[in-house]
matplotlib code that plots the C-alpha trace (Angstrom):
import matplotlib.pyplot as plt

x = [142.5, 144.0, 147.4, 149.3, 152.9, 154.0, 157.4, 159.1, 159.4, 162.9, 164.5, 164.4, 161.8, 161.0, 157.6, 156.0, 156.6, 154.9, 151.5, 151.3, 154.4, 153.3, 150.2, 152.3, 154.9, 152.7, 150.3, 153.3, 155.1, 152.2, 152.2, 155.8, 157.1, 159.8, 160.2, 160.5, 161.2, 160.0, 161.7, 160.2, 156.6, 153.9, 152.0, 149.2, 145.3, 145.0, 148.1, 147.5, 144.0, 146.0, 148.0, 145.0, 143.4, 146.5, 147.0, 143.0, 144.1, 146.9, 149.9, 152.2, 152.4, 153.9, 156.3, 159.4, 160.4, 163.1, 160.5, 161.1, 158.0, 158.5, 156.0, 156.0, 154.1, 151.7, 152.5, 150.7, 147.3, 147.8, 145.3, 142.8, 139.2, 138.4, 136.8, 135.0, 134.6, 137.7, 137.4, 139.1, 138.4, 139.1, 141.3, 140.4, 143.7, 143.6, 139.9, 140.5, 144.0, 142.9, 140.1, 142.5, 144.2, 141.2, 139.2, 141.9, 141.8, 139.2, 137.7, 134.8, 135.7, 133.3, 134.9, 133.5, 134.5, 133.8, 131.1, 133.7, 134.8, 131.4, 130.5, 133.1, 132.4, 134.3, 132.7, 136.0, 137.6, 134.6, 134.3, 137.7, 138.0, 134.2, 135.7, 138.3, 135.7, 135.0, 131.5, 130.5, 127.4, 127.7, 125.7, 123.7, 126.0, 128.8, 129.8, 130.5, 129.7, 130.4, 130.8, 133.7, 133.5, 137.1, 137.3, 140.6, 142.0, 140.7, 141.0, 143.6, 142.2, 143.5, 142.4, 142.1, 141.9, 139.1, 140.7, 144.0, 143.9, 147.0, 145.0, 142.6, 145.7, 147.3, 144.0, 144.3, 147.8, 147.8, 144.9, 146.9, 149.6, 147.4, 146.3, 147.5, 148.6, 149.2, 147.4, 147.6, 146.8, 146.9, 147.4, 146.8, 147.7, 150.9, 149.9, 152.4, 154.1, 155.1, 153.1, 155.5, 158.5, 157.7, 156.3, 159.4, 161.6, 159.9, 160.5, 157.5, 157.6, 156.5, 157.1, 156.5, 156.4, 155.3, 152.8, 153.7, 150.7, 148.0, 150.1, 149.9, 152.0, 151.4, 152.2, 152.1, 152.3, 152.8, 150.7, 151.0, 154.2, 156.6, 157.5, 160.7, 160.6, 162.6, 163.9, 162.3, 163.1, 159.9, 160.7, 159.1, 155.7, 155.7, 152.0, 152.8, 155.8, 153.4, 152.3, 155.4, 156.7, 153.8, 154.0, 157.4, 157.1, 154.2, 155.2, 157.6, 161.2, 160.9, 163.8, 162.7, 164.6, 162.0, 164.4, 164.3, 161.3, 160.4, 160.7, 159.4, 158.6, 154.9, 154.6, 156.4, 154.5, 153.3, 157.2, 157.4, 154.3, 155.4, 158.8, 157.4, 155.1, 158.4, 158.9, 162.5, 162.6, 166.5, 166.7, 169.9, 171.6, 169.8, 169.9, 168.1, 166.2, 164.4, 164.2, 163.0, 164.6, 165.0, 166.3, 166.1, 164.1, 165.4, 162.5, 162.5, 160.0, 158.7, 156.7, 154.6, 153.3, 149.8, 149.9, 147.6, 148.6, 149.2, 146.1, 148.8, 150.6, 147.2, 148.0, 151.1, 149.9, 146.3, 146.6, 148.5, 145.8, 144.6, 147.7, 148.6, 145.0, 146.1, 149.4, 147.5, 145.0, 148.4, 150.5, 150.2, 147.6, 145.1, 146.0, 144.0, 143.5, 141.5, 141.0, 140.6, 137.3, 139.0, 138.7, 135.4, 135.6, 138.3, 137.5, 135.7, 134.5, 137.8, 136.6, 134.0, 135.1, 138.5, 136.3, 133.9, 136.6, 138.7, 136.2, 135.2, 138.6, 138.5, 140.0, 138.7, 137.5, 135.6, 134.4, 134.6, 133.0, 136.5, 138.7, 139.3, 140.3, 142.0, 143.0, 145.5, 146.2, 149.9, 151.3, 148.7, 147.4, 144.0, 141.3, 140.8, 138.4, 136.2, 135.5, 136.1, 134.6, 137.0, 134.5, 136.8, 139.2, 142.9, 144.1, 141.6, 142.4, 145.9, 145.4, 143.7, 146.0, 148.5, 146.4, 146.0, 149.5, 149.3, 145.5, 144.8, 142.5, 142.3, 141.2, 139.8, 139.5, 136.2, 137.9, 141.6, 141.2, 141.2, 144.6, 145.9, 144.9, 148.1, 150.1, 150.0, 152.4, 151.4, 151.0, 154.2, 156.1, 154.5, 155.1, 158.7, 159.3, 157.7, 154.0, 152.1, 148.9, 146.0]
y = [70.2, 67.2, 66.5, 63.2, 62.0, 59.3, 59.3, 60.8, 64.6, 65.9, 69.3, 72.7, 75.4, 78.7, 79.5, 83.1, 85.5, 85.2, 86.7, 88.2, 89.8, 91.3, 92.8, 94.6, 95.7, 97.6, 98.9, 100.5, 101.6, 103.4, 105.1, 106.0, 108.9, 108.5, 105.7, 102.0, 99.5, 95.9, 92.9, 89.3, 90.8, 88.2, 89.2, 87.2, 88.8, 89.1, 91.4, 93.5, 94.0, 95.6, 97.7, 98.7, 100.3, 102.1, 103.6, 104.6, 106.5, 108.6, 106.3, 105.7, 101.7, 100.6, 97.5, 98.3, 96.3, 95.3, 93.3, 95.7, 97.2, 101.0, 102.4, 106.3, 107.1, 109.8, 109.4, 108.6, 110.3, 111.2, 108.9, 110.4, 109.5, 106.8, 108.3, 104.4, 101.3, 99.3, 95.8, 93.5, 90.5, 87.3, 88.8, 88.5, 89.9, 92.8, 93.8, 93.3, 95.0, 98.2, 98.5, 98.9, 101.5, 103.5, 103.6, 106.2, 108.4, 111.6, 109.2, 107.1, 103.8, 101.0, 97.4, 95.1, 91.4, 88.4, 86.0, 84.1, 86.9, 88.2, 85.6, 85.8, 87.8, 91.0, 91.6, 90.7, 93.6, 95.7, 95.2, 96.9, 99.2, 100.5, 101.0, 103.4, 105.3, 103.9, 103.6, 100.7, 100.4, 96.4, 94.0, 91.3, 89.3, 91.8, 91.1, 92.7, 95.2, 97.2, 101.0, 102.6, 106.1, 106.7, 108.8, 111.3, 111.5, 107.9, 106.7, 104.5, 101.1, 98.1, 95.3, 91.3, 89.4, 87.0, 84.7, 83.9, 86.2, 88.2, 90.0, 91.2, 92.4, 93.6, 95.8, 97.2, 97.9, 99.8, 101.7, 102.9, 104.1, 107.3, 107.4, 109.9, 107.6, 104.2, 101.3, 98.0, 94.6, 91.3, 88.3, 85.0, 82.7, 83.8, 84.6, 85.5, 88.4, 89.8, 93.1, 93.9, 93.1, 95.0, 98.0, 98.2, 98.1, 100.9, 103.0, 102.9, 102.9, 99.5, 97.7, 93.8, 92.1, 89.0, 89.6, 86.3, 86.9, 87.0, 84.5, 86.7, 88.7, 92.8, 94.8, 98.4, 100.8, 104.5, 106.2, 109.4, 107.5, 108.6, 105.7, 106.1, 104.3, 101.0, 98.7, 95.1, 91.7, 89.3, 85.6, 82.5, 81.9, 78.8, 78.4, 77.9, 75.9, 73.5, 72.1, 71.2, 69.7, 67.7, 66.1, 65.6, 63.5, 61.5, 60.6, 57.5, 58.1, 62.1, 64.3, 68.4, 71.5, 74.4, 77.4, 80.8, 79.8, 82.2, 80.1, 82.7, 80.6, 81.7, 80.2, 77.3, 74.9, 72.7, 71.6, 70.7, 68.6, 66.7, 66.2, 65.0, 62.4, 61.3, 63.5, 64.0, 67.7, 69.4, 73.2, 74.3, 77.4, 79.5, 83.1, 86.3, 88.1, 91.6, 90.7, 87.3, 83.9, 82.2, 78.7, 76.1, 73.0, 69.6, 67.3, 63.5, 60.7, 59.6, 57.1, 59.0, 58.1, 60.0, 61.9, 64.0, 67.5, 69.6, 72.4, 74.9, 74.7, 75.8, 79.6, 79.2, 76.8, 77.6, 78.1, 74.6, 72.3, 71.1, 70.3, 68.3, 66.7, 65.3, 64.1, 62.4, 60.4, 58.5, 58.2, 55.1, 55.2, 58.0, 62.0, 63.9, 67.9, 69.6, 73.2, 74.6, 76.6, 79.1, 77.0, 77.4, 81.1, 80.8, 81.2, 78.2, 75.9, 74.2, 71.3, 70.4, 70.7, 68.8, 66.0, 65.7, 65.8, 63.4, 60.8, 61.4, 60.2, 57.2, 58.5, 57.5, 60.9, 61.8, 65.3, 66.9, 70.6, 71.6, 69.7, 66.1, 62.6, 61.0, 57.4, 56.9, 54.0, 53.7, 54.9, 53.0, 55.2, 56.7, 55.5, 58.9, 58.8, 62.1, 65.5, 67.9, 70.9, 73.5, 76.1, 79.2, 78.7, 78.3, 76.4, 73.2, 73.5, 72.9, 70.4, 68.4, 68.5, 67.3, 64.2, 63.7, 62.9, 59.9, 58.8, 55.5, 57.3, 60.9, 63.7, 66.4, 69.9, 71.7, 75.0, 76.2, 79.7, 80.6, 79.7, 82.8, 84.7, 83.3, 81.3, 82.3, 79.9, 76.7, 74.4, 75.7, 74.8, 71.6, 70.7, 71.5, 68.9, 66.1, 66.3, 66.3, 69.2, 68.1]
z = [4.9, 5.7, 6.8, 6.8, 7.7, 5.2, 7.3, 9.9, 10.6, 10.2, 9.8, 11.3, 11.5, 13.0, 14.3, 14.1, 16.8, 20.1, 19.6, 23.2, 22.9, 19.5, 20.4, 23.6, 21.3, 19.2, 21.8, 24.0, 20.9, 20.1, 23.5, 23.7, 22.6, 19.4, 16.9, 18.2, 16.0, 16.1, 14.7, 14.3, 14.8, 14.0, 11.0, 11.8, 11.5, 15.4, 15.6, 12.3, 13.9, 17.0, 14.4, 12.6, 15.6, 17.0, 13.5, 13.9, 17.4, 16.0, 15.9, 12.5, 12.5, 9.1, 7.9, 5.9, 3.1, 5.1, 7.5, 10.3, 11.8, 12.9, 15.3, 16.0, 18.8, 20.2, 24.0, 27.0, 27.2, 23.4, 21.7, 19.5, 18.8, 16.2, 13.5, 12.7, 15.0, 15.7, 14.3, 16.4, 14.2, 16.0, 18.6, 22.2, 23.3, 21.0, 22.5, 26.2, 26.2, 24.0, 26.2, 29.1, 26.8, 26.0, 29.3, 31.0, 27.8, 27.1, 23.6, 22.9, 21.0, 19.6, 19.7, 17.0, 16.0, 14.2, 15.0, 17.3, 19.1, 19.6, 21.9, 24.4, 27.6, 28.2, 31.8, 33.5, 31.9, 32.0, 35.7, 36.8, 34.1, 35.6, 38.5, 37.1, 35.6, 32.1, 30.7, 28.8, 26.6, 25.7, 24.0, 26.0, 28.5, 28.1, 24.5, 21.2, 19.5, 22.8, 23.1, 25.7, 27.2, 28.4, 31.7, 32.1, 34.8, 35.9, 39.0, 40.5, 42.0, 43.8, 42.1, 43.2, 40.0, 40.9, 37.9, 36.6, 33.5, 32.0, 29.9, 33.1, 34.7, 31.5, 30.7, 34.3, 34.1, 30.4, 31.9, 35.0, 32.6, 31.7, 35.6, 38.5, 41.6, 42.1, 40.1, 42.0, 40.8, 43.4, 41.5, 43.5, 40.7, 38.3, 34.8, 31.9, 32.5, 29.1, 30.3, 33.1, 31.5, 28.7, 30.9, 32.5, 29.3, 27.9, 31.2, 33.1, 37.3, 38.2, 41.3, 41.8, 45.0, 46.9, 49.6, 51.6, 54.5, 51.4, 49.0, 46.0, 43.9, 44.2, 40.9, 41.2, 38.4, 39.0, 36.4, 34.0, 32.8, 30.0, 28.0, 25.9, 22.0, 22.1, 19.9, 20.2, 19.4, 19.3, 20.3, 18.6, 19.8, 22.5, 21.6, 18.0, 18.8, 20.5, 17.4, 15.2, 19.0, 19.9, 16.1, 16.4, 19.8, 18.4, 14.6, 14.8, 13.9, 14.0, 14.8, 14.5, 15.7, 16.2, 16.8, 18.5, 21.2, 24.0, 27.3, 29.7, 32.6, 32.9, 29.1, 28.8, 31.3, 28.0, 27.6, 31.3, 31.3, 27.9, 29.5, 32.6, 30.2, 28.8, 25.9, 24.9, 24.7, 24.4, 25.3, 22.9, 22.8, 25.7, 25.3, 26.2, 23.4, 24.3, 28.0, 27.4, 27.7, 24.3, 23.1, 20.3, 20.7, 19.7, 19.9, 19.1, 18.4, 22.3, 24.2, 26.3, 29.5, 30.9, 34.3, 36.2, 34.9, 37.9, 38.0, 39.3, 35.7, 33.9, 33.5, 32.0, 29.4, 29.1, 25.2, 24.6, 26.2, 22.7, 21.8, 25.1, 24.5, 21.3, 23.0, 26.0, 23.1, 22.3, 25.5, 27.8, 30.2, 31.4, 31.5, 33.7, 33.1, 35.9, 36.8, 32.9, 33.2, 31.0, 28.0, 28.1, 27.4, 24.5, 20.8, 21.1, 24.0, 24.0, 26.4, 24.4, 20.8, 21.6, 23.4, 20.5, 18.3, 19.6, 20.3, 16.6, 15.5, 17.7, 21.0, 24.8, 26.3, 29.2, 29.6, 32.8, 34.0, 34.1, 32.1, 30.0, 31.1, 28.3, 28.2, 25.3, 22.6, 23.9, 20.8, 18.7, 15.6, 15.8, 14.0, 11.9, 9.4, 10.3, 9.6, 12.8, 13.2, 14.4, 15.4, 13.9, 16.4, 15.3, 17.7, 17.6, 13.7, 14.2, 16.8, 14.7, 12.2, 14.2, 15.2, 11.1, 11.0, 13.5, 12.4, 9.9, 8.0, 7.4, 9.5, 7.8, 9.3, 8.2, 8.1, 8.2, 7.6, 11.4, 11.7, 10.2, 13.1, 14.6, 12.4, 8.8, 7.6, 10.0, 6.6, 4.6, 8.1, 8.7, 4.7, 5.2, 8.3, 5.7, 6.7, 3.7, 3.6, 1.3]

ax = plt.figure().add_subplot(projection="3d")
ax.plot(x, y, z, "-o")
ax.set_aspect("equal")
plt.show()
């Protein structure tokens, strides 16, 4: 597919529900007692894989004609033995978090996924869950297919995160729900905190405090919890909003409003960085939705200036770096982004994949071991005229769709199908703002 912009982008749009919150709302609702109702759930393939897995383990998860999702939970400790392998598709979040859920239940589950997911390492989750008593039979390299045998009662642990990973933190906390005693996670670098917010909302006993001596956050969960059904409103996904936001900043004359975007401070790093580069992004109608801060983003075309991206902000925008790299390619001067080792183990190696693709369409890029150095065009269009390999990575595909809007010759993305995992309406949304998909 190709995307072009015959003129400025204009209008208002609403991005799909937050993927991280959608996954967690399905999982915790499935462990609660009673019927939970979820409004605004992302209906992409990744979240649907989570819903299918929870059905396979005994929960009732259904979408009503009114668009609301209703989940009748089985209660903590009530997950049933699945009759077949749990197919996670392309979803690393589904896989790692569900491994946590299963780890403290007396069941055995086999996790499978597509070619991209099957290349992603799972040892960072296997290690702490093994300490809690779960047993794993993974494929070589700690990869899928993988069989997990849970232990009940599991063993509460204290675990210091060796890498900044909300998925690892969440997997341990979810395992701790059905584990007697206190499960403790020590987090030296803050990561997205949707799990902590939602666990508290469902009634789990969870305490968070700062250990100044250790310069770390300590999260303590009391196990054998009883979760209560909830009404959940899922805000718009800031990771999905990244693409129309960057497009509006780059296409001359553009002004767009992206409504109902979640602005959790552990997720909003991209907007902070873009504003530091000179991006005109205003937050209108700030409000709270389901315990999460939300606002409408008003974005106008801006002349961007390259910056050194602070490494400490990386966890709050780790999924948005591909979009930022496109913005940097058209900025004035140099952008340096380092400390991004995590990008090498996403759906693709996002450092190499973005570097290769950007070079192919005329950007000046130097690949580092842990990031990229990009010398921008000072607002001039990119050459384009190439076919870019998305490597089965939805965020790579959408990033180069945005790059195509500011390229002289067409940028062809070899495969847009993976976009359905997180943003099934991407092409329609961009078309509604004035972009032309072909």
